[in-house]
N, C-alpha and C positions, 0 to 999 in steps of 0.2 A: 562922534557924533549922533546927536539925537536923530528920531526916526524924518523929522521935518522937515533937521536942516539937511539931510541928507537926498529926499525926493526934490527940496531945490537943485540941488549941487545936480543933480540928474535931469531936473528937468534945462537948466542951459548947457550941459551938455548936449543933451535929447530936446532940442525942440518940436513938439508936437506941430501936427500938421496944423496949417495957415485954414484961413475962410479959401471953399474953392478947389487947392490942393487937393491930390493923393499924394500920401505917404512912401514914401519907396521903399522899397522892402529891404532889408541886407539881408546879405550873404553871405558864407564861411567860405563859397570857394574863391580859390586862389586864382590867379592868372598861371600860365606855364616859369617854369625859370626852373630851379633843380628844388623839387617836392620832394616830401622823405618816403619811407618807404611805401606805402596807403598811393599816395600820387596826388592831386591837388584837393582828392576830394579825403584828404586823411582826418579824423575830425579833431584834431590838432590846432588845425591850420584856419583859425580862426585872421578875420582881416582886423586891420586895428580899430574902429568905428564896430563890427561884429563881438569884440572883447570888451571893449572899454561900454556894450550896451549889459550885454554880458554883466558884465562887475559890478556897475550899476543898479540891475535888478536884483539880483546875488547880498549883495551889500542891502540895497532897502527891504529884502526881506530881512535878514538876519537881523538889520536893525527894527523892526518892528517891535512895540511892549509887548506883545502874544509871544512875541518868540525869543525877546534877546534874552531875557533868562533864563531857559531850557539849556539843558544839558547837551553836551557834541553829536550824540547821539538824536536828540527830537528835534535840531538845527538842522543835520545832515536831513532826516523824514523830512522837514516841511520842504529842503530844495527840492528831493527826487518827487515826492508831490504835484509839487508845485512842475517842477520839467512837465510830469505827464498831464498835467491837465489839459484840458481838452481851447479853442480856443473859441472865444464868442463868435457864437452862425446864428446865432436868434433865437436857440432854443434854450426848454426848461434846463438840460443835463451841461450849460457853459459852465465852465472855467473847474468844474469837475472831474475827480482823478479817481478810474477805478482802476481795484488794486486789490492784491489779499493779503491775509498778516505773514505767512510765509514765503510769497515773494517781495516782499516790502524788509524784513527780515536780511532775505541776499542782498537787498541791493546797500542791506546797511551794516553788515560783515558779521549778526546777532543772532539770536535768537528768538523763537514767537515769545517766551515772554518777558525779553528782553523787549519783545516791544511791545507788548500788552501792557510793563510794568511802567518802561520810561519814556518812551514817546507817545503812545495813543493817552492815556490815562491821564499826564501834564501836559499834552497842549487841547484836547476839549477843557483840562481843569482852565488853562489860563483864554479861554478862544481861540486860540489860533488856529482849531481846527476843527470841523465838523465833522463826524463819524455815518455813515449810512448801509446795515447790513442790508446784503440784497439776495434774497433768497430766491427757488425755483416755486415752482408750481405746486412741491409739497413740501415749501416750507421749509427744507432745507438751504443753509447760509452758502451763497455760490462765490460770493465776493463781499468788497467793502468799496463804498462810492464814501474817496476823501475830497474838504470843498477846504482849499485854503483861504482864511476866512483876512489875509493881507492883501491876497491879490480880487479877492471879489472886493473890498469894502475899495482900492485904487481900483476898480476899473466901476464902480456903481459911485462915484465923490470924480476921482480926478481922470478919470476920462483918457486917451489915448497920449497923453501928456504923462500921468508917471510913469513911474519909470518900470513899477514891475505891468505891464499895460505890454509886455509881447503878444507881435502878432505868431503867427502858428508858425511861419519858420525859424522865429526867434528859437520859440518851443521846440522845435522837432532839433535845431541844432545844442541847445542847452543840452537834451534828451541826450541824442549822440555824443559831445561831449561827455557827460559820464555813462556814458556807457563805455568810454573807449578808457575812463578813467578806474572805476573801480565794475563796471555789470559785469555781473554772476553768469552772461554770457548765457546763451539757447538756441536750440535749433526747430525753426518754426518746419510744418509741412510745407509742400510744395514752394518754399523760399530759402534764401542762402542763407547760411547758419551765423549768429553773431559771437565770434570769439569773446574772450572773460577778455575784463579790462585789467590792467596795471597792477590795480592791489585789487584783487579778484581770489585772491589766497590769502589775505590778508583777513581774520576774521580774530573772535573772539574778544576780551577786553583791552581798549585804543583803537580799535577796528575804525570808530568811526571816527574818532577826531582823525586819524594820521588822514581817511580819506573825505575830511571836508578838507582838511590845511592842504592838503595836495590838491583837490578843486579852487581852492581862495589863493594859493599860490601861482597856476598853469591863469588865473584871472587879469592875477596882477604881473602876466611874465611876455615880453616882449618875444618881435618873433628870431629871436641873436639868440632866446631860451634862458637869457639872466635876467634870475629876476629884480624885480624893480622893489632894491631896500630903502629902510627909512633913514632920515637924515637924523643929527642931534648927537647927544654922548649918548654913548652904549655902553653894558657891563663889559670887560674885555673880557672874562670866565666863557658868556653865552655867544657874546662874537654879537655882528649886526645883521647875518641871518636869523640869531635865535628872534634878536628884539623884531626884526620886518614881520615876520609868522608868528609872533607871542601880539601885535596887532590887529592882524588879521586875525586870528584865534580870538582873542579875547583873555587870552588865557598870560599866567606869566612867564617871562625869556626862560629859566630852567624848563617850565615842562612845556616848552614850545622848540628847548634844546634838546630832547627825551624825543619830539617829535621830529627833527629830520634827525634828528640821527638815524631816527629808525627808518625812514625812509631812504636815507644814504646807504642804509645797509642791504633793502626793499630792489636799489640800483634806476630809483627814478631820480634822483637826488646827485647835486656834484657840487663839494666844496672846494675854494679853489683863493688861494690868494690873487691878489693880481698884479703882473710883474713887474718888473721898476728896469730903468737903465740901469739900478746904482745898488740894485741885488739887494736892495735890504724885503723887511717883511710890510707889502703892499693893499691895498686896500681888499678886506674878506668879500669873495661871491658867493654866489648859490646859481649854479645852474640846472634847470631842467629840461632833462635829458631825453625827452619823449618830444617838448616842444623844439629841441633843436633840430634831429632825427624829423620831426615832422618838416620838418624846414630843410632840410636838407644840406645839417653841416655836417661836416665833410669825419669820417668818424673818428680820425687818427684827431683831430681835436679834443673831437669829445673823450675819447678815449683819456689824451692828456690831460684833461681836464677831472676825468674822474679819479686819477692821483692824485698823492697829493704833497708834492715832491710841487717844485713851480715849474711851469710850462714856460714857455717863449709863443708869446699874443704874433697876432697875423699882424700886424702892425701899430704903433704909438695909437695912443690915445688924439692926439693931436695934429697926427699927420696924414696927410690932403686925401692920402691914397694913392701911393705911391708903389707902393708892395702891394694893392691889390691887382688880379684879373680886370682883362676889359670889359666892361660891363656889371660885375660882379654886385655893386652895387645897385643895380637897375633891374637889375635881372628879373627882379622878384617883386611880381605885382603893378598892379596899376592906380593910380592916384583914382579917389570915390570909395564908395560908402561899401561897392563891392569886393574889391582888389584885398589880396594880403599886406602883410605887415611885412614890410620891406628890412631884410635884417640892419642896412645901413643904419634904418632911420631907429632900429629900435636901440642898438646901440649909447652905450653915453657917449657922448661928441664935444665932454667940454674938453677943453685941450687941460694939463694936469698944470700943477701949480709950479714943477722945475719944468716945465716942456722948453724949449728952446721957439720960437717963430722960425722959421725956414722958408723956402718955397716951394713951390708948388713943381714936380717932374712931371714928365713924362710915362704915361701910365703902361710903356709898352716895352718900357726898360727891363729886362728879367734878372734875381737877381743874383750877383754870383755863389753866395752861401746860399741854403736851402734855412727858414729859418726855423725847424726843427731840430739843428745839430747845430747849429753855433749860431751866436750874437755880434758875434765880436768884440765884448766891452772885454773894460778888464775885471781879472778874475775869473777868466773862463775855467781855469786847469779846477775853481772847485770842488766842483759837481752837482748835480742838480742840485745839491738842499743851498747855495750861494752861502757855504761856511770859509770860515779862515780856515787856507790849508793848515795841516799837522807841524811843515818848519817849512822852513824856508826854502834847500834842501830837496822836498821832497819829490819822491821821483825821478830826480836827477841820475840817481842810478841805479836802474832802471836801461839795459841792453832795449838801444835801438835797432828792431829792425820792422821788417813786415809784420809781425804777429802783436808782437803783443802791443806798441803804440804808444805806449806807456809812455818813455817821457820825451822829448819836443817840445815844440812850441802853443801855443796855448791855442793859438790862431789856425784852423785846416786849412788855409792860403799858404800862409806862408812856412809849414811845415813841407820840404821835401818840394817844392815851387821855384818856377825860376827867378831871378834877378828882375833886377827892374830895368826895362828894357829886350828882356827875351821873352823868347816866344815857347809858348806852354807844350807841351806836346797831346795831354791828358789830364783833365782836371784831376786835384791828388783825392780831392772826397770820393771819384767813382771808384777811381785806385785804393781806399781803403777801403767800402762799402764790401769791391768784390773779392779784397781778402780774408774780410770776415767770413761772408755766403760764403769763400771757399773753406774757411776752417770750422765750420757747424758740420757737426753732425746730425745724426738723426732722432736727438736729442732736443734738440735747439741749443748746448753748449761747444763751445769751441772744443777743437779737440790738441790736445797736446803731449806733449810726457817729457819726464825727468821731476825736475826743479818747479817746472813752470805749468805741470797745471794745474793744481793749488790756485795759483795766482789766475787759469788761463777760467776753470770752471767756478771761480766765483759770482753770486746775482749780487750789482752792482744795487739795484731796488727791492724794498723789502714787499714779502713774501706777496705772492696775490693777492691770498684772506685775507681780505678787509675783518676781520678778529686780528688777525697777528700785525696789521699795517698799523693799527689806531694804537696798539699794547706797547709795538717798535716803534712810532715816532718819535720820540725822543731821544733816544738812542739809532738816528739812522745814518750818522755819521762814520758811530762805532762799526756800522753792520756793514758798511763799504770796505772796513778792513779786514773786515773777517775774508777766512779764507774759507773754499766752498764745505768742503766738511765740517768748518766752526758754524759756516754758518745754521746747516743742519741739524746739530747740537743745539744753538742756539730757540730755533724754532722750535726743538721737537722740549725744549724747559720752557722758551715759551705758552705750549699746548697744554702744557704738565699742568703748568700752573693757575691758567685758566681753568683748568678742570677743579684743582683743590678746592680755588674760589668760588667754584659751582657745587663744592660740596659742604663750604664750608656756610650755604647759605645765601651768594653775590647771587645777586638777578644777573642772567646770563649776558642781560646786553648794558649791563655794566659791570663786568668783568673787565675790559678791554680796556676803557677808561679809568677807572682802579688803579691797573698795574703800570698807565701810563704816569698816572701821578705818581707812582713808586719811583720811579725809572727816574719820574724827572726829582724828589726828593732824593736821590740817594747820587743825583750827580751835581747837585746842590753842596750834598756834605761833602763829595770829593772835590771841584772845587769847579766842574766842570769839564764836559769832553778832551777838551787839553790835555790834562789833567791824570788823564788814564794810557798807562804807556800800551799793558796788555789788557785790551778790551773781548777775548775770549775769556780767562777767567775770567776778568771782575765782573762780567755779565752774568755768569754763571754762578759766582759762590758770595757775589756783594749785592747787581743790580736788584737782580728774578727774585732768588730765594727770599720766603716770606721771614721775620724780627720778630718775635713776640718775647716784649716786655717786660712776661709774668705768665703764669701756667697756663691764661686760659687762649683754648687752640686757636681762636677769632683774634684776637691782636695782633698787630701789625706796625713796632714803634708805638707803642700806645694809644692806636687806632683799633675802631673795633670796623671787621675787613665787610659787614652784613649790612651795618647803621650806618657804620662814618664817622658816629659820634664819639668820642674819651670811649677809653675800654675802664669799665668799673675796677678792674680787677686792678690796673697798672694806681688806680686811685690810691684802693685800699693798700695799697705797697707802699709809695708815699706816705698816706696817714699812719700807719702803723710804724717806717721808718722818722720820722717827726717825734712818735709816739714816743719812741725807745730814745732817743736824742734828748726831750723832759725831762724821761725816767731818770736813766744819767746821769745830768747836767744835774738834775735835783738830790740826785744818792750822789754823788760830788758835792755840792755845796752843804751836806748833813754831815758826811763820814770827813771832811777836809774843809775846814774853815778856812778861810784868809787865806786862797791860792790866790796870786797875782794870776792876770789874765792870760800873759802866756802858758804859763802853768798847767791852768786851767783848761787851756785849750789843749796842751798836747796828752796830758789825760782823759781828756771825753777824744780825742782821737782815738786814743791806747784800748780806752773799751770799746768804744764804735768795734772797731779792730774781732775785736775780740768777741765781741756779738757775732760782726758779720763771720766767724770761721763757724761759732758755734752754730749758726743756720745754716751753711753749706754743709756742715757735720753732716747735720739733721736732715738737709734736704736729698742729701747725699747715701743718708741710712732709708730715708723711705722712699728711697729710687730702688735701694737695695730688696728691700720688702716687697716695696708695686712689681720688679723683677722676679720673686721668688715668688708672688701670686697670676702671675701670669702663667709659669713655667706650671706649676700647681696646675692651673686652668687647665692651661693644657694637657699636664697627664690623664686628668680625670676625663673632661672630654673625650679624649683617645680613647679611653678604657670606656664609656658611655660609650661610644662607638662601635668600637668593640662585642660588646654584648650588646647590641643592637643589633648590628650584627649577625650573634649569635641566637641571639631570638627568631629570627626571622631565618635563616636557614633549617633552627626547629621547626619552626610553625611550618615550614617547606616541605619539612621532610613528616611531620604528620597527617598533611594534607594530603602528601601523596601515598603514605601510607589508607588515608581513606580512603582512597579514589580506586585503589585495590582492593579495598574489601569489597564483596559481594553482595548482590540484592540478599536479605534474610526472610524476601518471600518468595520469587519466583529464581535464586540462585546465577542469576546473570549475573558475569564476570565483571569488574573496574565497574559498579554503581554506587561508589560511597555508599555503601550499605542499603541503599533504595534504591530504587530504580521508578527512573520517571511515574511510569506504567502504572506500579506497584503503588504510588505517593499518591498518583490521581486515586486510587480506586479508595487508599483509607478516607482520604478524604470526600471521596463520596457517597461511601456508609456513612461516615459522619454526621454530613451535609443531609442525607436520607434521616437520621436516627434525628437529628435537628428542625426537619422538616417533618416528621410523621410527633412529634412533641405539638409542634406551633397548629400543625392539624387537630390534635384532640385540643390544647387550649384553646382554642376558639370555637367551639365544635359540639366538643365530648362532654359529659358529664363529670367528674372528677373521683367522686366515688362510687360510679359504675367503673372498677376495671376492664369487662366486657369492652363497655364503650370506648373507652380508653383505646385497650387496642385495637377494636373495629376503627378507628380514629388514622392509628399509623397505620395498621395493616394495607388500608386506601391509600396514605396518601404514600406509602411504597411501593405500594401496584400504578399509579399515576406515574411517579417517576419513571420506573420502569420501562411501561411503555411510549412512557416520553422520548426515552434512551431511544428506542427502540424504533422509533418514527424518524429520531435526526439522525443518527445510522446510517438508515437505507434511503435518509435523503441525499445524504454524504457520497453515498454506497453510486448514487443516479449520477452528481456534478463530479465524480474522479474514475481513472483508470479503473474498471475489478481491474482488471491482468497484473497488475502493478502491485495492488490489493494482496495476490496473490502470489505474485512471486516473496514474498516481502512478508510474510507474514508478522513479525517481529510489528517491524513498521502499520499496520495495522492494528494492532494488537495498539499498540502505543495511542494512532487513532483512536479508537473505541474507548478507553480507558479517558482522553480528554474530553470524549466527548463525552460523556456520560456523567460526567464532572464540572462542564461548563450546563448543564440539564439538571442538573442537581442546584447549584446554583442558584441559576434562576426561578426554582420551584423554592427554594426558600424564600425569597422575597416575596412570592404569591402569594406562599402561603401566612408571614406576615401582615399581610400586608390585609388579607383576608379576614384574619384572628383581631388586627386593631380594629376592622369595620363592626365583627361583628359583636367587639368587647364595645365599643363607641355608644352601643345602642342597649346599652346593659341602666337596670334604675341609677347603680350610682353613676352614671358619667352624666344622664340627664337631667340628676340631682342638679349637677356637678358645673353644667354647660346653666341649667335657670337660673341658679344660684347669679354664675356672672354674666348672665343677660339682663342682670335685674339689678345689678353692683355698677353697671358700666352705666345703665342708663341712668343711676342716681348718680351720677359728676355732675361738681358745681358745674362745668360747661352747656351741660345737657337736659341742666331742671328746669331751666324754661321751657325747654318743647322738645319733652324724652319720647312722645313716637315722630318724629323729624325723622327727617331719610340720615342724616347725619348720626344721628343719635342709633338708629335702626340698625344700617353700616356699623357703626362701630360695637354694638353690645351682636352685633350677630359673629363677625368679628372675633372677641371674646367670646363667645358660649361653643366658641367652634374649636379654641386653643384648651378651653377648660375642659371640654371633649376630648379634646386628642390627646388629652396628658392623664385623665384618665383612663383611659384603655391604655398606652399605653403603661400605667401602675402594674393594670390586674393581669394584663398579660406576664408581663414581668413574675408577681407575683405569685399568678397559676402558670407558669415554665419551670419557679424553682420546688412548686410543689410535685411539682412530674417528675422533678431529677432526682429528691430525696425518691421517693416511690419507688423509681425504677432503678434509680441507681444499685449495686451488683455488693450484697454485700459479704465479706467474710467468712465462708463457713469451716465451721468447727470442726476441729477435727477427733476423726475418729476414734475409738476406745480399743486398747487390743482384744477386752471381749468381742468386738464386734469384730474384730480383725481377725481374729484367730480360725476361725473356724472355717472361713473364705479360702486362708493359705491351708489350710489340713488338705479341705476338699481338689486340691492342685494337683495331679499327676506326679511323678516323678520319672526321668528318664533314666537311662538306664550308666550315664555313669554317677548319676548326682546320689543312684542308689549301692550303689558299689562303693563309694565314697561314704555315705552312711556306715553300713557294716561293717569298713575296714575303721 
């Protein structure tokens, strides 16, 4: 529908005020009846007129040409900004919404980069939104003012008759609805906190699509909670609910089916097929659970709709109301604009095609059998799925007692009840409920002993986890025939298969549906559930396991699990087999010409069997080689692990031995060869020597040894004085008694203080040397050349004396001067290190050493030894 057609339809539904009339504001607040958890002020309790008004506004906004072609995240942003727009009050900031990018991203469930890239940029390009950055007095951005152009054009041209021209109350109602659906929640100061919405935790990829889809479904849902489904023919695979959501979102039915599956997993949507009197598959329905709860639907009904099995409806579509309590239809809301939409008005009131006309009964009649226990129709004993029984005598061999209740009539009234004309003493349904409650233990399962325990503890319904319910949906009848232990084993096997699919690259949200399709195909191969005699081994060995048709690990019956397409490896195998068949046939025609067709076929089959046997032997041989290779790798891996462990132990022992060594300088024990204080002393001496060289390189004459020695000595004296001053400051700010009590700690602190002072002095002497060398003739000459060269560049030739040219030339000159100073400093330091390097001394000759040895006196022992 085009924007003009939608606007005309909205005008027809909501006529504008005539001349002389005041427009009656629409109110979302319903009257008292059976409200939901939040009472009458629940944001989801919209009156019928208010819901239609907001639906027309949202549809007109999304149908605008500037919004229609955008992505879901941009369209949802337009709806959010539209809801946060200020109502017209005659001010210049009318129709403007104030927000910032981070908050808009939280509304949409995406990050700031996504808002900039996929929301603001395309909306600005299509003239859908105009933005203006709000800045404070210092020029810092503090927010973003957004003007939704479809709203501005609607109020400028269409006036109050346009669907987008919402009043202040209507905009506030729409904003409250968005907060309840996917608002991120906040806690304002001195105000009541706003809780997060239903989809506040749904972020990332597809979050905006899910939020937009939920909003559109809520606006198209009546007070009963059932979504208004579209008509016409739809694809069976997607269903009518997915087709309806696809028309709302403007996407494909397959994409809408994925959105509907995610919303169902999030717990805001429940899908069910409408119950029929014949127990056949009825029309599919979609319930918005938050809307149903907001309008006070009973929790039992909501839980029943959330399941996959059929539920018992409160009354047929065509019934007059004989099963409903008194005043249930008219208890909610009053007629008019401000009233809430009644449940009875919103439900499907059409009579089914097969329903028969009957007279209306008194509304005060109390049903004998509760609707949630039995319908009293034929086929009641077939279970919740409405399938055919296993056999005619199914359940007749069970003991008839008050515990199991497996045998007996399908009607709870006829079982154990009085005959015609007798007076019942107590309702058999109440007796059964009481017996069931008495037999249930703390764990929620009935207690039993002996052979009845397995049958008593089994769960008739599928597991409560949604993923398992979807995966085991096709075999729900087989599930009912399993014992409690078998159900636990099948549940564990299903979880293992889902985990294996996730490890093979299957999306987690699509794995349950894929496993359900596998079970459906396996049942079709078997011939249906009725052909499965032993459900447990069939599920464990045939239904659930993956069956690769080739060597590819992602193959399952010739289909790739990750892509859902035909397996390429299986295609290659088929192609090779066909090639073998053609090649062998050609060999037969060449070797044995003139064979009859029957004889040729026999020879061909024989040679194909031989080729297959050879391939099987080759496969077995390659598998054996692979197993041997894996064993060898395991042995090598174990040897490598042992070697790594030995090396680790050796390194730990060496480290322990090194830690046990005493200090080389002071002799302190367990100092790893050098204690911390001595290490700092060595580093301090090295830094003092470096500082002396820097001082000499910057200020001394390198050709004069006395000048160099004086510079080095001055640097050492200055560093020692600075170290003494720093140590005195340290003693003033610390406790002197503690230093006297622990002299070793005081020595360590003094060494560290000297190291820090020397480290700082090296940096200062280096900076001073660079400054001095930067004033040298070489540095100045290089700076002048760089200055002239920068002024002579093509972009400065027209005005070499301009401010920009002078600034660039000055910067280039400073850079050149500093580069020359660094070069000169490195060259002078290298010259100083060569001169002061300690040269190895030549060992003295024996002619020089013997006179010294002869002059040494000998002691008595040595003299005696020499005489002897």
